[in-house]
PDB file of N, H, CA, C and O in Angstrom:
ATOM      1  N   MET A   1      -3.915  -2.341  19.605  1.00  0.00           N
ATOM      2  CA  MET A   1      -3.919  -1.936  18.945  1.00  0.00           C
ATOM      3  C   MET A   1      -4.367  -3.105  18.267  1.00  0.00           C
ATOM      4  O   MET A   1      -3.725  -4.096  18.616  1.00  0.00           O
ATOM      5  N   GLU A   2      -5.705  -3.446  16.980  1.00  0.00           N
ATOM      6  H   GLU A   2      -6.227  -2.642  16.697  1.00  0.00           H
ATOM      7  CA  GLU A   2      -5.608  -4.169  16.304  1.00  0.00           C
ATOM      8  C   GLU A   2      -5.104  -4.283  15.373  1.00  0.00           C
ATOM      9  O   GLU A   2      -4.578  -3.535  14.549  1.00  0.00           O
ATOM     10  N   ASP A   3      -5.398  -6.130  15.586  1.00  0.00           N
ATOM     11  H   ASP A   3      -5.825  -6.738  16.255  1.00  0.00           H
ATOM     12  CA  ASP A   3      -4.322  -6.694  13.927  1.00  0.00           C
ATOM     13  C   ASP A   3      -4.686  -6.543  13.053  1.00  0.00           C
ATOM     14  O   ASP A   3      -5.624  -7.334  12.947  1.00  0.00           O
ATOM     15  N   TYR A   4      -4.554  -5.744  11.812  1.00  0.00           N
ATOM     16  H   TYR A   4      -3.792  -5.102  11.897  1.00  0.00           H
ATOM     17  CA  TYR A   4      -5.820  -5.922  10.380  1.00  0.00           C
ATOM     18  C   TYR A   4      -5.503  -7.379  10.045  1.00  0.00           C
ATOM     19  O   TYR A   4      -6.312  -8.112   9.477  1.00  0.00           O
ATOM     20  N   ARG A   5      -3.979  -7.853  10.522  1.00  0.00           N
ATOM     21  H   ARG A   5      -3.321  -7.258  10.984  1.00  0.00           H
ATOM     22  CA  ARG A   5      -3.811  -9.557   9.638  1.00  0.00           C
ATOM     23  C   ARG A   5      -5.268 -10.716   9.762  1.00  0.00           C
ATOM     24  O   ARG A   5      -5.371 -11.737   9.081  1.00  0.00           O
ATOM     25  N   ASP A   6      -6.186 -10.291  10.688  1.00  0.00           N
ATOM     26  H   ASP A   6      -6.103  -9.462  11.241  1.00  0.00           H
ATOM     27  CA  ASP A   6      -7.773 -10.790  10.820  1.00  0.00           C
ATOM     28  C   ASP A   6      -8.539 -10.762  10.057  1.00  0.00           C
ATOM     29  O   ASP A   6      -9.348 -11.673   9.880  1.00  0.00           O
ATOM     30  N   TYR A   7      -8.460  -9.068   9.003  1.00  0.00           N
ATOM     31  H   TYR A   7      -7.803  -8.328   9.146  1.00  0.00           H
ATOM     32  CA  TYR A   7      -9.755  -9.033   7.975  1.00  0.00           C
ATOM     33  C   TYR A   7      -9.518  -9.914   7.138  1.00  0.00           C
ATOM     34  O   TYR A   7      -8.505 -10.576   6.911  1.00  0.00           O
ATOM     35  N   GLU A   8     -10.790  -9.883   6.560  1.00  0.00           N
ATOM     36  H   GLU A   8     -11.613  -9.345   6.744  1.00  0.00           H
ATOM     37  CA  GLU A   8     -10.879 -11.268   5.246  1.00  0.00           C
ATOM     38  C   GLU A   8     -10.470 -10.651   3.682  1.00  0.00           C
ATOM     39  O   GLU A   8     -10.367 -11.303   2.643  1.00  0.00           O
ATOM     40  N   GLU A   9     -10.258  -9.044   3.896  1.00  0.00           N
ATOM     41  H   GLU A   9     -10.341  -8.514   4.740  1.00  0.00           H
ATOM     42  CA  GLU A   9     -10.374  -8.198   2.926  1.00  0.00           C
ATOM     43  C   GLU A   9      -9.550  -6.946   3.301  1.00  0.00           C
ATOM     44  O   GLU A   9      -9.868  -6.284   4.289  1.00  0.00           O
ATOM     45  N   THR A  10      -8.110  -6.490   2.240  1.00  0.00           N
ATOM     46  H   THR A  10      -7.852  -7.028   1.438  1.00  0.00           H
ATOM     47  CA  THR A  10      -7.864  -5.471   2.188  1.00  0.00           C
ATOM     48  C   THR A  10      -8.425  -4.447   1.183  1.00  0.00           C
ATOM     49  O   THR A  10      -8.102  -4.522  -0.002  1.00  0.00           O
ATOM     50  N   THR A  11      -9.149  -3.622   1.574  1.00  0.00           N
ATOM     51  H   THR A  11      -9.412  -3.562   2.537  1.00  0.00           H
ATOM     52  CA  THR A  11      -9.578  -2.580   0.888  1.00  0.00           C
ATOM     53  C   THR A  11      -8.681  -1.684   0.878  1.00  0.00           C
ATOM     54  O   THR A  11      -7.720  -1.634   1.646  1.00  0.00           O
ATOM     55  N   GLU A  12      -9.052  -0.599  -0.368  1.00  0.00           N
ATOM     56  H   GLU A  12      -9.832  -0.640  -0.992  1.00  0.00           H
ATOM     57  CA  GLU A  12      -8.636   0.873  -0.821  1.00  0.00           C
ATOM     58  C   GLU A  12      -8.133   1.804   0.085  1.00  0.00           C
ATOM     59  O   GLU A  12      -7.113   2.488   0.003  1.00  0.00           O
ATOM     60  N   GLU A  13      -9.469   1.709   1.465  1.00  0.00           N
ATOM     61  H   GLU A  13     -10.298   1.153   1.531  1.00  0.00           H
ATOM     62  CA  GLU A  13      -9.871   2.312   2.611  1.00  0.00           C
ATOM     63  C   GLU A  13      -8.867   1.878   3.363  1.00  0.00           C
ATOM     64  O   GLU A  13      -8.450   2.614   4.258  1.00  0.00           O
ATOM     65  N   LYS A  14      -8.352   0.746   3.168  1.00  0.00           N
ATOM     66  H   LYS A  14      -8.691   0.148   2.441  1.00  0.00           H
ATOM     67  CA  LYS A  14      -7.760   0.250   4.481  1.00  0.00           C
ATOM     68  C   LYS A  14      -6.498   0.840   4.615  1.00  0.00           C
ATOM     69  O   LYS A  14      -5.937   1.220   5.643  1.00  0.00           O
ATOM     70  N   VAL A  15      -5.914   0.888   2.821  1.00  0.00           N
ATOM     71  H   VAL A  15      -6.369   0.579   1.986  1.00  0.00           H
ATOM     72  CA  VAL A  15      -5.037   0.895   2.439  1.00  0.00           C
ATOM     73  C   VAL A  15      -3.875   2.368   2.968  1.00  0.00           C
ATOM     74  O   VAL A  15      -2.747   2.552   3.426  1.00  0.00           O
ATOM     75  N   GLU A  16      -5.533   3.416   2.353  1.00  0.00           N
ATOM     76  H   GLU A  16      -6.449   3.267   1.980  1.00  0.00           H
ATOM     77  CA  GLU A  16      -5.514   4.138   2.938  1.00  0.00           C
ATOM     78  C   GLU A  16      -5.381   4.348   4.383  1.00  0.00           C
ATOM     79  O   GLU A  16      -4.818   5.390   4.718  1.00  0.00           O
ATOM     80  N   GLU A  17      -5.578   3.970   4.822  1.00  0.00           N
ATOM     81  H   GLU A  17      -6.035   3.123   4.549  1.00  0.00           H
ATOM     82  CA  GLU A  17      -5.748   4.586   6.231  1.00  0.00           C
ATOM     83  C   GLU A  17      -4.194   4.367   6.887  1.00  0.00           C
ATOM     84  O   GLU A  17      -3.571   5.072   7.680  1.00  0.00           O
ATOM     85  N   ALA A  18      -3.771   2.868   6.102  1.00  0.00           N
ATOM     86  H   ALA A  18      -4.277   2.295   5.457  1.00  0.00           H
ATOM     87  CA  ALA A  18      -2.784   2.101   6.913  1.00  0.00           C
ATOM     88  C   ALA A  18      -1.325   3.817   6.262  1.00  0.00           C
ATOM     89  O   ALA A  18      -0.417   4.440   6.812  1.00  0.00           O
ATOM     90  N   LEU A  19      -1.719   3.817   5.447  1.00  0.00           N
ATOM     91  H   LEU A  19      -2.457   3.312   5.000  1.00  0.00           H
ATOM     92  CA  LEU A  19      -0.372   4.947   4.639  1.00  0.00           C
ATOM     93  C   LEU A  19      -0.764   6.141   5.240  1.00  0.00           C
ATOM     94  O   LEU A  19       0.104   7.002   5.095  1.00  0.00           O
ATOM     95  N   ILE A  20      -1.992   6.616   6.018  1.00  0.00           N
ATOM     96  H   ILE A  20      -2.697   5.917   6.135  1.00  0.00           H
ATOM     97  CA  ILE A  20      -2.393   7.802   6.606  1.00  0.00           C
ATOM     98  C   ILE A  20      -1.580   7.787   7.725  1.00  0.00           C
ATOM     99  O   ILE A  20      -0.959   8.836   7.901  1.00  0.00           O
ATOM    100  N   GLY A  21      -1.359   6.697   8.724  1.00  0.00           N
ATOM    101  H   GLY A  21      -1.863   5.846   8.581  1.00  0.00           H
ATOM    102  CA  GLY A  21      -1.257   6.015   9.775  1.00  0.00           C
ATOM    103  C   GLY A  21       0.489   6.242   9.998  1.00  0.00           C
ATOM    104  O   GLY A  21       1.119   6.988  10.748  1.00  0.00           O
ATOM    105  N   ILE A  22       0.871   5.337   9.085  1.00  0.00           N
ATOM    106  H   ILE A  22       0.359   4.731   8.476  1.00  0.00           H
ATOM    107  CA  ILE A  22       2.508   5.457   8.604  1.00  0.00           C
ATOM    108  C   ILE A  22       3.173   6.273   8.297  1.00  0.00           C
ATOM    109  O   ILE A  22       4.393   6.231   8.456  1.00  0.00           O
ATOM    110  N   LEU A  23       2.430   7.420   7.675  1.00  0.00           N
ATOM    111  H   LEU A  23       1.439   7.454   7.546  1.00  0.00           H
ATOM    112  CA  LEU A  23       3.131   8.696   7.134  1.00  0.00           C
ATOM    113  C   LEU A  23       2.778   9.602   7.638  1.00  0.00           C
ATOM    114  O   LEU A  23       3.296  10.656   7.271  1.00  0.00           O
ATOM    115  N   GLN A  24       1.956   9.640   8.490  1.00  0.00           N
ATOM    116  H   GLN A  24       1.535   8.784   8.789  1.00  0.00           H
ATOM    117  CA  GLN A  24       1.837  10.795   9.463  1.00  0.00           C
ATOM    118  C   GLN A  24       1.720  11.012  10.853  1.00  0.00           C
ATOM    119  O   GLN A  24       2.002  12.039  11.471  1.00  0.00           O
ATOM    120  N   TYR A  25       1.148   9.631  11.410  1.00  0.00           N
ATOM    121  H   TYR A  25       0.919   8.797  10.908  1.00  0.00           H
ATOM    122  CA  TYR A  25       1.884   9.773  12.728  1.00  0.00           C
ATOM    123  C   TYR A  25       2.353   8.600  13.492  1.00  0.00           C
ATOM    124  O   TYR A  25       2.016   8.083  14.557  1.00  0.00           O
ATOM    125  N   GLY A  26       3.634   8.244  12.196  1.00  0.00           N
ATOM    126  H   GLY A  26       3.908   8.664  11.330  1.00  0.00           H
ATOM    127  CA  GLY A  26       4.851   7.428  12.525  1.00  0.00           C
ATOM    128  C   GLY A  26       4.432   5.509  13.443  1.00  0.00           C
ATOM    129  O   GLY A  26       5.042   4.868  14.299  1.00  0.00           O
ATOM    130  N   GLU A  27       3.408   5.297  12.830  1.00  0.00           N
ATOM    131  H   GLU A  27       2.912   5.818  12.135  1.00  0.00           H
ATOM    132  CA  GLU A  27       2.857   4.023  12.703  1.00  0.00           C
ATOM    133  C   GLU A  27       3.352   2.457  12.290  1.00  0.00           C
ATOM    134  O   GLU A  27       2.986   2.200  11.143  1.00  0.00           O
ATOM    135  N   SER A  28       3.744   1.865  12.630  1.00  0.00           N
ATOM    136  H   SER A  28       4.041   2.073  13.561  1.00  0.00           H
ATOM    137  CA  SER A  28       4.423   0.636  12.236  1.00  0.00           C
ATOM    138  C   SER A  28       3.444   0.201  11.507  1.00  0.00           C
ATOM    139  O   SER A  28       2.251   0.231  11.811  1.00  0.00           O
ATOM    140  N   ALA A  29       4.303  -0.549   9.742  1.00  0.00           N
ATOM    141  H   ALA A  29       5.272  -0.573   9.495  1.00  0.00           H
ATOM    142  CA  ALA A  29       3.308  -1.410   9.142  1.00  0.00           C
ATOM    143  C   ALA A  29       3.183  -2.450   9.432  1.00  0.00           C
ATOM    144  O   ALA A  29       2.494  -3.208   8.749  1.00  0.00           O
ATOM    145  N   ASP A  30       3.791  -2.836  10.519  1.00  0.00           N
ATOM    146  H   ASP A  30       4.350  -2.221  11.074  1.00  0.00           H
ATOM    147  CA  ASP A  30       3.392  -4.757  11.172  1.00  0.00           C
ATOM    148  C   ASP A  30       1.118  -4.116  11.757  1.00  0.00           C
ATOM    149  O   ASP A  30      -0.011  -4.588  11.887  1.00  0.00           O
ATOM    150  N   ASP A  31       2.074  -2.531  11.886  1.00  0.00           N
ATOM    151  H   ASP A  31       2.991  -2.147  11.780  1.00  0.00           H
ATOM    152  CA  ASP A  31       0.516  -1.991  13.290  1.00  0.00           C
ATOM    153  C   ASP A  31      -1.186  -1.817  11.945  1.00  0.00           C
ATOM    154  O   ASP A  31      -2.258  -1.372  12.357  1.00  0.00           O
ATOM    155  N   THR A  32      -0.995  -2.235  10.594  1.00  0.00           N
ATOM    156  H   THR A  32      -0.125  -2.596  10.260  1.00  0.00           H
ATOM    157  CA  THR A  32      -1.848  -1.855   9.671  1.00  0.00           C
ATOM    158  C   THR A  32      -2.374  -2.857   8.918  1.00  0.00           C
ATOM    159  O   THR A  32      -2.185  -4.044   9.180  1.00  0.00           O
ATOM    160  N   ALA A  33      -3.256  -2.324   7.666  1.00  0.00           N
ATOM    161  H   ALA A  33      -3.409  -1.359   7.453  1.00  0.00           H
ATOM    162  CA  ALA A  33      -3.671  -3.376   6.739  1.00  0.00           C
ATOM    163  C   ALA A  33      -2.138  -3.996   5.345  1.00  0.00           C
ATOM    164  O   ALA A  33      -1.991  -4.841   4.462  1.00  0.00           O
ATOM    165  N   LEU A  34      -1.260  -2.737   6.085  1.00  0.00           N
ATOM    166  H   LEU A  34      -1.379  -2.051   6.802  1.00  0.00           H
ATOM    167  CA  LEU A  34       0.142  -3.054   4.745  1.00  0.00           C
ATOM    168  C   LEU A  34       1.022  -4.396   5.951  1.00  0.00           C
ATOM    169  O   LEU A  34       1.957  -5.094   5.560  1.00  0.00           O
ATOM    170  N   ALA A  35       0.621  -4.447   6.924  1.00  0.00           N
ATOM    171  H   ALA A  35      -0.139  -3.880   7.242  1.00  0.00           H
ATOM    172  CA  ALA A  35       1.591  -5.474   7.461  1.00  0.00           C
ATOM    173  C   ALA A  35       2.399  -6.660   6.586  1.00  0.00           C
ATOM    174  O   ALA A  35       3.630  -6.640   6.568  1.00  0.00           O
ATOM    175  N   ASP A  36       1.552  -7.829   5.767  1.00  0.00           N
ATOM    176  H   ASP A  36       0.552  -7.845   5.782  1.00  0.00           H
ATOM    177  CA  ASP A  36       1.813  -8.194   5.331  1.00  0.00           C
ATOM    178  C   ASP A  36       2.272  -8.155   3.014  1.00  0.00           C
ATOM    179  O   ASP A  36       1.898  -8.701   1.977  1.00  0.00           O
ATOM    180  N   VAL A  37       2.734  -7.665   3.242  1.00  0.00           N
ATOM    181  H   VAL A  37       3.039  -7.221   4.084  1.00  0.00           H
ATOM    182  CA  VAL A  37       3.042  -6.642   1.931  1.00  0.00           C
ATOM    183  C   VAL A  37       4.475  -7.334   1.426  1.00  0.00           C
ATOM    184  O   VAL A  37       5.659  -7.112   1.680  1.00  0.00           O
ATOM    185  N   GLN A  38       3.799  -8.237   0.626  1.00  0.00           N
ATOM    186  H   GLN A  38       2.837  -8.417   0.420  1.00  0.00           H
ATOM    187  CA  GLN A  38       4.360  -9.227  -0.060  1.00  0.00           C
ATOM    188  C   GLN A  38       5.922  -8.187  -0.568  1.00  0.00           C
ATOM    189  O   GLN A  38       6.998  -8.132   0.028  1.00  0.00           O
ATOM    190  N   SER A  39       5.489  -7.449  -1.892  1.00  0.00           N
ATOM    191  H   SER A  39       4.615  -7.493  -2.376  1.00  0.00           H
ATOM    192  CA  SER A  39       6.391  -7.035  -2.742  1.00  0.00           C
ATOM    193  C   SER A  39       5.484  -5.242  -2.940  1.00  0.00           C
ATOM    194  O   SER A  39       4.309  -4.873  -2.941  1.00  0.00           O
ATOM    195  N   ALA A  40       6.822  -4.569  -3.083  1.00  0.00           N
ATOM    196  H   ALA A  40       7.776  -4.869  -3.082  1.00  0.00           H
ATOM    197  CA  ALA A  40       6.525  -3.323  -3.429  1.00  0.00           C
ATOM    198  C   ALA A  40       7.250  -2.953  -4.747  1.00  0.00           C
ATOM    199  O   ALA A  40       8.457  -2.883  -4.515  1.00  0.00           O
ATOM    200  N   VAL A  41       6.945  -2.672  -6.126  1.00  0.00           N
ATOM    201  H   VAL A  41       5.965  -2.729  -6.314  1.00  0.00           H
ATOM    202  CA  VAL A  41       7.429  -2.047  -6.917  1.00  0.00           C
ATOM    203  C   VAL A  41       7.101  -0.755  -7.658  1.00  0.00           C
ATOM    204  O   VAL A  41       6.008  -0.193  -7.728  1.00  0.00           O
ATOM    205  N   SER A  42       8.376  -0.364  -8.248  1.00  0.00           N
ATOM    206  H   SER A  42       9.264  -0.820  -8.191  1.00  0.00           H
ATOM    207  CA  SER A  42       7.964   1.330  -9.119  1.00  0.00           C
ATOM    208  C   SER A  42       6.752   0.590 -10.416  1.00  0.00           C
ATOM    209  O   SER A  42       6.598  -0.502 -10.965  1.00  0.00           O
ATOM    210  N   PHE A  43       6.380   1.358 -10.429  1.00  0.00           N
ATOM    211  H   PHE A  43       6.505   2.245  -9.984  1.00  0.00           H
ATOM    212  CA  PHE A  43       5.082   1.329 -11.911  1.00  0.00           C
ATOM    213  C   PHE A  43       6.442   1.275 -13.470  1.00  0.00           C
ATOM    214  O   PHE A  43       6.171   1.026 -14.645  1.00  0.00           O
ATOM    215  N   ARG A  44       8.136   1.673 -12.746  1.00  0.00           N
ATOM    216  H   ARG A  44       8.357   1.875 -11.792  1.00  0.00           H
ATOM    217  CA  ARG A  44       9.080   2.009 -14.213  1.00  0.00           C
ATOM    218  C   ARG A  44       9.586   0.088 -14.211  1.00  0.00           C
ATOM    219  O   ARG A  44      10.132  -0.468 -15.164  1.00  0.00           O
ATOM    220  N   GLU A  45       9.281  -0.454 -13.139  1.00  0.00           N
ATOM    221  H   GLU A  45       8.838  -0.002 -12.365  1.00  0.00           H
ATOM    222  CA  GLU A  45       9.999  -2.009 -12.901  1.00  0.00           C
ATOM    223  C   GLU A  45       9.223  -3.114 -13.390  1.00  0.00           C
ATOM    224  O   GLU A  45       9.702  -4.175 -13.791  1.00  0.00           O
ATOM    225  N   GLU A  46       7.274  -2.643 -13.310  1.00  0.00           N
ATOM    226  H   GLU A  46       6.885  -1.781 -12.984  1.00  0.00           H
ATOM    227  CA  GLU A  46       6.685  -3.759 -13.614  1.00  0.00           C
ATOM    228  C   GLU A  46       6.028  -3.174 -14.919  1.00  0.00           C
ATOM    229  O   GLU A  46       5.107  -3.881 -15.328  1.00  0.00           O
ATOM    230  N   GLY A  47       6.231  -2.286 -15.510  1.00  0.00           N
ATOM    231  H   GLY A  47       6.980  -1.713 -15.177  1.00  0.00           H
ATOM    232  CA  GLY A  47       6.131  -1.811 -16.782  1.00  0.00           C
ATOM    233  C   GLY A  47       4.684  -1.617 -16.683  1.00  0.00           C
ATOM    234  O   GLY A  47       3.797  -2.168 -17.336  1.00  0.00           O
ATOM    235  N   VAL A  48       4.628  -1.057 -16.091  1.00  0.00           N
ATOM    236  H   VAL A  48       5.348  -0.609 -15.561  1.00  0.00           H
ATOM    237  CA  VAL A  48       3.029  -0.056 -15.875  1.00  0.00           C
ATOM    238  C   VAL A  48       3.267   1.251 -16.744  1.00  0.00           C
ATOM    239  O   VAL A  48       4.110   2.068 -16.372  1.00  0.00           O
ATOM    240  N   LEU A  49       2.507   1.456 -17.929  1.00  0.00           N
ATOM    241  H   LEU A  49       1.822   0.792 -18.231  1.00  0.00           H
ATOM    242  CA  LEU A  49       2.501   2.155 -18.969  1.00  0.00           C
ATOM    243  C   LEU A  49       1.152   3.966 -18.968  1.00  0.00           C
ATOM    244  O   LEU A  49       0.061   4.270 -19.452  1.00  0.00           O
ATOM    245  N   THR A  50       2.525   4.792 -17.854  1.00  0.00           N
ATOM    246  H   THR A  50       3.411   4.545 -17.461  1.00  0.00           H
ATOM    247  CA  THR A  50       1.954   5.301 -17.172  1.00  0.00           C
ATOM    248  C   THR A  50       2.859   6.256 -17.204  1.00  0.00           C
ATOM    249  O   THR A  50       3.989   5.794 -17.044  1.00  0.00           O
ATOM    250  N   TYR A  51       2.806   8.252 -17.451  1.00  0.00           N
ATOM    251  H   TYR A  51       1.889   8.627 -17.581  1.00  0.00           H
ATOM    252  CA  TYR A  51       3.550   8.608 -17.021  1.00  0.00           C
ATOM    253  C   TYR A  51       4.078   9.143 -15.550  1.00  0.00           C
ATOM    254  O   TYR A  51       5.025   9.900 -15.335  1.00  0.00           O
ATOM    255  N   ASN A  52       3.435   8.697 -14.868  1.00  0.00           N
ATOM    256  H   ASN A  52       2.667   8.081 -15.043  1.00  0.00           H
ATOM    257  CA  ASN A  52       3.189   8.914 -13.667  1.00  0.00           C
ATOM    258  C   ASN A  52       4.106   8.003 -13.333  1.00  0.00           C
ATOM    259  O   ASN A  52       4.489   7.048 -14.010  1.00  0.00           O
ATOM    260  N   ARG A  53       4.564   8.447 -11.891  1.00  0.00           N
ATOM    261  H   ARG A  53       4.253   9.222 -11.342  1.00  0.00           H
ATOM    262  CA  ARG A  53       5.065   7.731 -10.818  1.00  0.00           C
ATOM    263  C   ARG A  53       4.232   6.986 -10.075  1.00  0.00           C
ATOM    264  O   ARG A  53       3.004   7.061 -10.075  1.00  0.00           O
ATOM    265  N   GLY A  54       5.034   6.131  -9.323  1.00  0.00           N
ATOM    266  H   GLY A  54       6.032   6.069  -9.322  1.00  0.00           H
ATOM    267  CA  GLY A  54       4.681   4.959  -8.654  1.00  0.00           C
ATOM    268  C   GLY A  54       4.431   3.721  -8.036  1.00  0.00           C
ATOM    269  O   GLY A  54       5.243   2.967  -8.572  1.00  0.00           O
ATOM    270  N   LEU A  55       3.935   3.227  -7.414  1.00  0.00           N
ATOM    271  H   LEU A  55       3.275   3.839  -6.978  1.00  0.00           H
ATOM    272  CA  LEU A  55       4.210   1.217  -6.657  1.00  0.00           C
ATOM    273  C   LEU A  55       2.734   0.751  -7.460  1.00  0.00           C
ATOM    274  O   LEU A  55       1.804   1.199  -8.132  1.00  0.00           O
ATOM    275  N   VAL A  56       3.279  -0.494  -6.847  1.00  0.00           N
ATOM    276  H   VAL A  56       4.034  -0.858  -6.302  1.00  0.00           H
ATOM    277  CA  VAL A  56       2.639  -1.199  -7.209  1.00  0.00           C
ATOM    278  C   VAL A  56       2.907  -2.858  -6.164  1.00  0.00           C
ATOM    279  O   VAL A  56       3.705  -3.789  -6.281  1.00  0.00           O
ATOM    280  N   VAL A  57       2.112  -2.644  -5.473  1.00  0.00           N
ATOM    281  H   VAL A  57       1.463  -1.888  -5.378  1.00  0.00           H
ATOM    282  CA  VAL A  57       1.746  -3.085  -4.387  1.00  0.00           C
ATOM    283  C   VAL A  57       1.189  -4.201  -3.936  1.00  0.00           C
ATOM    284  O   VAL A  57      -0.021  -4.117  -3.726  1.00  0.00           O
ATOM    285  N   ARG A  58       1.845  -5.514  -3.660  1.00  0.00           N
ATOM    286  H   ARG A  58       2.828  -5.582  -3.831  1.00  0.00           H
ATOM    287  CA  ARG A  58       1.181  -7.216  -3.623  1.00  0.00           C
ATOM    288  C   ARG A  58       1.650  -7.078  -2.113  1.00  0.00           C
ATOM    289  O   ARG A  58       2.660  -6.635  -1.566  1.00  0.00           O
ATOM    290  N   LEU A  59       0.021  -7.873  -1.525  1.00  0.00           N
ATOM    291  H   LEU A  59      -0.799  -8.233  -1.969  1.00  0.00           H
ATOM    292  CA  LEU A  59       0.417  -8.411  -0.645  1.00  0.00           C
ATOM    293  C   LEU A  59       0.116  -9.929  -0.570  1.00  0.00           C
ATOM    294  O   LEU A  59      -0.100 -10.632  -1.556  1.00  0.00           O
ATOM    295  N   SER A  60       0.130 -10.432   0.970  1.00  0.00           N
ATOM    296  H   SER A  60       0.306  -9.860   1.772  1.00  0.00           H
ATOM    297  CA  SER A  60       0.435 -11.848   0.395  1.00  0.00           C
ATOM    298  C   SER A  60      -0.675 -12.565   0.802  1.00  0.00           C
ATOM    299  O   SER A  60      -0.647 -13.312   1.780  1.00  0.00           O
ATOM    300  N   ASP A  61      -1.744 -12.367   0.046  1.00  0.00           N
ATOM    301  H   ASP A  61      -1.767 -11.760  -0.748  1.00  0.00           H
ATOM    302  CA  ASP A  61      -2.985 -12.614  -0.123  1.00  0.00           C
ATOM    303  C   ASP A  61      -3.278 -12.793  -1.442  1.00  0.00           C
ATOM    304  O   ASP A  61      -4.067 -13.709  -1.673  1.00  0.00           O
ATOM    305  N   GLY A  62      -2.778 -12.047  -2.561  1.00  0.00           N
ATOM    306  H   GLY A  62      -2.137 -11.303  -2.373  1.00  0.00           H
ATOM    307  CA  GLY A  62      -2.865 -11.851  -3.915  1.00  0.00           C
ATOM    308  C   GLY A  62      -3.407 -10.846  -4.055  1.00  0.00           C
ATOM    309  O   GLY A  62      -3.511 -10.733  -5.276  1.00  0.00           O
ATOM    310  N   THR A  63      -4.047  -9.602  -3.378  1.00  0.00           N
ATOM    311  H   THR A  63      -3.963  -9.695  -2.386  1.00  0.00           H
ATOM    312  CA  THR A  63      -4.493  -8.756  -3.697  1.00  0.00           C
ATOM    313  C   THR A  63      -3.340  -7.831  -4.123  1.00  0.00           C
ATOM    314  O   THR A  63      -2.184  -8.253  -4.101  1.00  0.00           O
ATOM    315  N   GLU A  64      -3.662  -6.453  -4.548  1.00  0.00           N
ATOM    316  H   GLU A  64      -4.601  -6.110  -4.566  1.00  0.00           H
ATOM    317  CA  GLU A  64      -2.502  -5.623  -5.548  1.00  0.00           C
ATOM    318  C   GLU A  64      -3.188  -4.322  -5.166  1.00  0.00           C
ATOM    319  O   GLU A  64      -4.340  -4.144  -4.772  1.00  0.00           O
ATOM    320  N   PHE A  65      -2.326  -3.564  -5.349  1.00  0.00           N
ATOM    321  H   PHE A  65      -1.390  -3.708  -5.668  1.00  0.00           H
ATOM    322  CA  PHE A  65      -2.797  -2.429  -5.117  1.00  0.00           C
ATOM    323  C   PHE A  65      -1.878  -1.192  -6.269  1.00  0.00           C
ATOM    324  O   PHE A  65      -0.727  -1.465  -6.607  1.00  0.00           O
ATOM    325  N   GLN A  66      -2.284  -0.410  -6.565  1.00  0.00           N
ATOM    326  H   GLN A  66      -3.220  -0.189  -6.290  1.00  0.00           H
ATOM    327  CA  GLN A  66      -1.122   0.792  -7.489  1.00  0.00           C
ATOM    328  C   GLN A  66      -1.561   2.154  -6.571  1.00  0.00           C
ATOM    329  O   GLN A  66      -2.639   2.319  -6.001  1.00  0.00           O
ATOM    330  N   ILE A  67      -0.551   2.959  -6.597  1.00  0.00           N
ATOM    331  H   ILE A  67       0.325   2.825  -7.061  1.00  0.00           H
ATOM    332  CA  ILE A  67      -0.712   3.526  -5.560  1.00  0.00           C
ATOM    333  C   ILE A  67       0.323   4.844  -6.785  1.00  0.00           C
ATOM    334  O   ILE A  67       1.475   4.730  -7.204  1.00  0.00           O
ATOM    335  N   THR A  68      -0.431   5.680  -6.966  1.00  0.00           N
ATOM    336  H   THR A  68      -1.367   5.773  -6.626  1.00  0.00           H
ATOM    337  CA  THR A  68       0.187   6.841  -7.764  1.00  0.00           C
ATOM    338  C   THR A  68       0.808   7.863  -7.189  1.00  0.00           C
ATOM    339  O   THR A  68       0.212   8.284  -6.198  1.00  0.00           O
ATOM    340  N   ILE A  69       2.162   8.617  -7.559  1.00  0.00           N
ATOM    341  H   ILE A  69       2.646   8.275  -8.364  1.00  0.00           H
ATOM    342  CA  ILE A  69       2.671   9.603  -6.660  1.00  0.00           C
ATOM    343  C   ILE A  69       2.613  10.870  -7.847  1.00  0.00           C
ATOM    344  O   ILE A  69       3.258  10.864  -8.896  1.00  0.00           O
ATOM    345  N   VAL A  70       1.945  11.631  -7.527  1.00  0.00           N
ATOM    346  H   VAL A  70       1.421  11.636  -6.675  1.00  0.00           H
ATOM    347  CA  VAL A  70       1.792  12.475  -8.383  1.00  0.00           C
ATOM    348  C   VAL A  70       3.195  14.120  -7.099  1.00  0.00           C
ATOM    349  O   VAL A  70       3.529  13.787  -5.961  1.00  0.00           O
ATOM    350  N   GLN A  71       3.599  15.342  -7.588  1.00  0.00           N
ATOM    351  H   GLN A  71       3.328  15.612  -8.512  1.00  0.00           H
ATOM    352  CA  GLN A  71       3.958  16.108  -7.234  1.00  0.00           C
ATOM    353  C   GLN A  71       2.908  17.358  -7.109  1.00  0.00           C
ATOM    354  O   GLN A  71       2.572  17.565  -8.275  1.00  0.00           O
ATOM    355  N   SER A  72       2.210  18.312  -6.251  1.00  0.00           N
ATOM    356  H   SER A  72       2.483  18.144  -5.303  1.00  0.00           H
ATOM    357  CA  SER A  72       0.645  19.158  -6.622  1.00  0.00           C
ATOM    358  C   SER A  72       1.601  20.324  -5.976  1.00  0.00           C
ATOM    359  O   SER A  72       0.923  21.070  -5.268  1.00  0.00           O
ATOM    360  N   ARG A  73       2.880  20.662  -6.017  1.00  0.00           N
ATOM    361  H   ARG A  73       3.430  20.056  -6.591  1.00  0.00           H
ATOM    362  CA  ARG A  73       3.281  21.886  -5.818  1.00  0.00           C
ATOM    363  C   ARG A  73       4.989  21.146  -5.818  1.00  0.00           C
ATOM    364  O   ARG A  73       5.974  21.866  -5.655  1.00  0.00           O
TER     365      ARG A  73
END
């Protein structure tokens, strides 16, 4: 398995692939682009002004992603 920590930049696409791997295939986060998560907090805890639920995920290199959770059915 590739070590995703060797990549220079974690992109939205890599985070998307990591989440699919974790949620659908049971991969360990340590084997994905999310291996270096420093923190994950809810939008509410972070003070993000939105009616949506979601997470703010920060990686150890300072990269930050917002993951929105919207129920569709």
